[in-house]
C-alpha positions as CSV (number, residue, x, y, z in Angstrom):
1,M,78.3,67.6,109.0
2,I,79.9,70.4,107.2
3,Q,83.6,70.7,107.7
4,M,85.0,74.3,108.1
5,G,88.7,75.2,107.3
6,A,90.7,77.0,109.8
7,N,90.5,80.4,107.9
8,M,86.6,80.0,107.9
9,K,86.4,79.2,111.6
10,K,88.9,82.1,112.4
11,R,86.8,84.5,110.3
12,L,83.5,83.3,111.9
13,L,85.1,83.8,115.5
14,T,86.3,87.1,114.6
15,R,82.9,88.3,113.3
16,Q,81.2,86.9,116.4
17,V,83.5,88.7,118.6
18,A,83.4,91.9,116.7
19,T,79.6,91.7,116.6
20,I,79.4,91.4,120.3
21,A,81.8,94.3,120.8
22,G,79.9,96.3,118.2
23,L,76.6,95.7,120.0
24,A,78.2,96.8,123.3
25,M,79.3,100.0,121.6
26,I,75.9,100.8,120.1
27,G,74.3,100.2,123.5
28,G,76.8,102.6,125.0
29,L,76.1,105.2,122.4
30,A,72.4,104.9,123.0
31,A,72.8,105.5,126.5
32,A,74.9,108.7,125.9
33,C,73.4,112.3,125.8
34,G,73.2,114.8,122.9
35,G,75.7,117.4,121.8
36,T,78.5,118.5,119.3
37,V,82.2,118.2,119.5
38,S,84.9,120.1,117.8
39,A,88.4,118.7,117.3
40,A,91.4,120.4,115.7
41,G,89.2,123.2,114.3
42,Q,86.8,120.8,112.7
43,V,83.3,120.1,113.6
44,A,81.5,116.9,113.3
45,T,77.9,116.1,113.9
46,V,76.2,112.8,113.8
47,D,72.6,111.7,114.0
48,G,72.0,110.0,117.3
49,N,72.5,110.6,121.0
50,A,76.2,110.2,121.7
51,P,78.1,113.2,123.2
52,W,79.3,114.2,119.6
53,M,76.0,113.5,117.9
54,T,73.0,115.7,117.2
55,T,69.5,114.7,116.5
56,P,68.3,115.2,112.9
57,S,65.6,117.8,112.2
58,A,62.0,116.6,112.3
59,N,61.8,116.6,108.4
60,G,64.9,114.8,108.0
61,S,66.3,117.2,105.5
62,S,70.1,118.0,105.2
63,G,69.6,121.4,103.6
64,S,72.1,122.0,100.8
65,A,74.8,119.5,102.0
66,Q,76.5,117.3,99.6
67,V,75.3,113.7,100.1
68,I,77.6,110.8,99.8
69,N,76.4,107.3,99.6
70,L,78.7,104.5,100.7
71,T,77.9,100.8,101.0
72,I,79.8,98.1,103.1
73,Q,79.6,94.8,101.3
74,D,81.7,91.7,100.7
75,V,84.3,92.0,97.9
76,T,86.8,89.5,96.4
77,T,90.3,89.7,98.1
78,P,93.3,87.3,97.9
79,Q,91.9,85.8,101.1
80,G,88.5,85.2,99.9
81,P,85.4,87.4,100.3
82,Q,85.8,90.1,103.0
83,P,83.7,93.3,103.8
84,A,84.9,96.6,102.2
85,Y,83.6,100.1,101.7
86,V,82.4,100.8,98.3
87,G,81.9,104.4,97.3
88,P,79.7,106.4,95.1
89,N,79.1,104.9,91.6
90,G,80.4,101.4,92.7
91,K,83.9,102.7,93.0
92,G,86.4,101.1,95.4
93,A,87.1,102.7,98.8
94,A,90.8,103.8,98.1
95,D,89.5,107.2,97.0
96,L,86.0,107.4,98.3
97,F,85.1,111.0,97.7
98,S,86.2,114.6,97.5
99,V,84.4,117.3,99.4
100,P,84.6,121.1,99.6
101,A,86.2,122.7,102.7
102,G,83.9,124.6,105.0
103,K,80.7,122.9,103.6
104,Q,78.5,120.5,105.3
105,V,78.7,117.0,103.9
106,Q,76.1,114.3,104.8
107,V,77.2,110.6,104.5
108,V,74.9,107.7,104.4
109,V,76.5,104.3,105.0
110,T,74.6,101.1,104.1
111,N,76.0,98.1,105.9
112,K,75.2,94.9,104.1
113,D,77.5,92.9,106.5
114,A,76.2,90.8,109.3
115,M,78.7,92.5,111.7
116,P,79.0,96.2,112.8
117,H,81.6,98.5,111.3
118,T,82.8,102.1,112.0
119,F,83.6,105.1,109.9
120,T,86.2,106.7,111.9
121,V,88.2,110.0,111.0
122,A,90.5,110.9,113.9
123,D,91.3,114.4,112.5
124,L,87.6,115.3,112.6
125,G,86.7,113.6,115.8
126,L,84.4,111.3,113.9
127,N,83.6,107.9,115.0
128,V,80.3,106.4,113.8
129,T,79.2,102.8,114.2
130,I,77.2,101.3,111.6
131,A,74.9,98.5,112.9
132,P,75.0,95.0,111.2
133,E,72.7,95.2,108.2
134,G,71.9,98.9,109.1
135,T,72.2,102.2,107.8
136,A,73.8,105.2,109.4
137,K,73.5,108.8,108.4
138,F,75.8,111.5,109.7
139,S,77.3,114.9,108.6
140,F,80.4,116.7,109.0
141,T,82.1,120.0,108.0
142,A,85.9,119.8,107.3
143,K,87.1,123.4,107.7
144,A,90.6,122.9,106.4
145,A,91.7,121.6,103.0
146,G,93.9,118.5,102.9
147,T,93.9,114.7,102.9
148,Y,92.0,113.0,105.7
149,S,92.5,109.4,106.6
150,W,89.5,107.2,107.6
151,Y,89.2,103.6,108.8
152,C,86.9,101.0,110.3
153,A,87.9,100.5,113.9
154,I,86.3,97.2,114.5
155,P,88.5,94.3,113.2
156,C,86.8,92.5,110.5
157,G,89.4,91.0,108.3
158,S,93.1,90.9,108.3
159,W,93.6,91.4,104.7
160,V,90.9,94.4,104.4
161,M,92.3,96.0,107.5
162,S,95.8,96.2,106.3
163,N,95.3,97.1,102.7
164,P,94.3,100.7,101.8
165,G,91.1,100.9,99.9
166,Y,88.9,98.3,101.7
167,M,88.4,99.2,105.4
168,K,90.8,102.2,105.4
169,G,91.7,105.0,103.1
170,D,91.8,108.7,102.4
171,F,89.5,111.4,101.1
172,K,90.3,114.8,100.0
173,V,88.9,118.2,101.2
174,V,89.4,120.9,98.6
């Protein structure tokens, strides 16, 4: 029989609870209807069927939108391997990307973790769930320049949730 330490048991339980919560969230999103939301002068659109989401075009093209590719994968932390956002070119998530104000940006998040995560930007009214071992594509237009904070709203590791650059951080709109 394999013995698990207290930290491993806690992490496993946290992941199981978060997975159940995430699946419930995904089910709720799938049941919602289509539309677009505007918050604080910003417009966010997401592929899917929730109230703030729009359905992608038939050809799947994003036009001339800048495309940002992000990956959620385990990284080494002081508390052992935990999931984190990794930005373009393998950079850490502390400074994921910079985007131009007033231009549409498409984000593609590949989740290599066995639990769901979110990409949430409160100032843009953006809250996208990324399914376990799935991919989410969404777009947004930030009309005002500034620094925007993002985070994962699903608890997935105490260390990565409380240290910027793993499951929370900022991006710049210039």
